[in-house]
N, C-alpha and C positions, 0 to 999 in steps of 0.2 A: 935349637935356631934362635932362640935369644940372647943366651951367651956369642952367638957368632962361631960355635963349632962347628956347624953344619947348617948348607946355606938354607938360606928362608925358602918355604913351601908354604904356600898360601894353603892351599887343598889341604895338608898335614897338619897345619897349624888349625884349619876350622876344624878338621875331624877329629882332631883330641878335644879340643874344647867342648864340642857336642856330644861327645862320649862322656866327660866330666858332667856336664850338666844334666844328662842323662841319669849317670849314677848316682847323683848328689838324692834325684825324686825319691831312690831306694834306699838312701841310708836312714833315714830313722827307722825304717823295720828290721835295719840290722843291729838294732840298742833295744830292742823290748826289755822291758819291766821284768825284773827277773834274773836278768843274764848278766847282772854287775860283778858277778866273781866266775872266775873261772881259770884252769891252768893257761898259762900263755899269756890272757888279757893284757893289753896294753889300755885298755878302757881304764879311765880314771872313774870312781865313784861317782863325781861331781858329777857327772853326764845325767846321770837318775836323779841325783839332787837339783840340779838345775836345768831341765829337760827343754825347759821354755830358750833358755837360753842358748842351750847346743841346739836347738830346732833353728833359732835364727842364723846360727851360723852356716848350718847349710844351705839356710834360705841366699844368704850373701854369695856361698860358692856357688850355687844354679845363676845368678845374677852374674855373678862377674864372670862365671866360665860362659854364661851366656855373650855376654858384652864384648870379651877374646872373641869368640867367633864371630860375632859381626865384623869385630877390625880387623880380621884377616886378611878379608881381600885388598883393604888397602895398603900392605905393606909392613914390613917389619918396624917402621916408626912408629906408626898408628897399631900394631900388637902390642908391642913392647911394654906399654905401661898399662895394657888392657889386662897383660900377662900377669905383670908384675902388681898387680891388686889381686886378681887370684891366689898369686902366690903367699901374698900378704894374710890373705881371708885363711890358707890353710895351715901357715904359723902362726897365726891368734888362735885358732881352733887347737892344734897338735898344745902350745903351750897353756892353755886351758885345761884340755881334755883328755889330753895322752902321757899315758904313765909310760917313761923307757925304762929297764933294767939298770940297775948299776951299774954305769960304764960303757951302756950303748947308748950313741947319739939319735938323737931324732934325724931322722934322713931328710927331712925339711933343714935343717941347720945348716947355717951358711958353712961351708967348708974353710 
């Protein structure tokens, strides 16, 4: 919707952002101490070395998703910058705390 590939739908946009905000509340529990390693994990050990900073990213994720949900009913001109703030939060956290296997791009990286 933000890129114009599909028509803007304020209800779908708000629902997606509400879903992200609700999921963000659950994220800290998905990274308990002692789960730093494991087959197939993309979580960087830096998460557990800097858990307060990682948690701050999660708080920003929840706040930006909530702000985008609030902006959604005001149309695409209001939603797009709020969505961009959410995407920037995701990208920054992935850059700091996600490890991608060699040759595998981050799904949030620009095409």
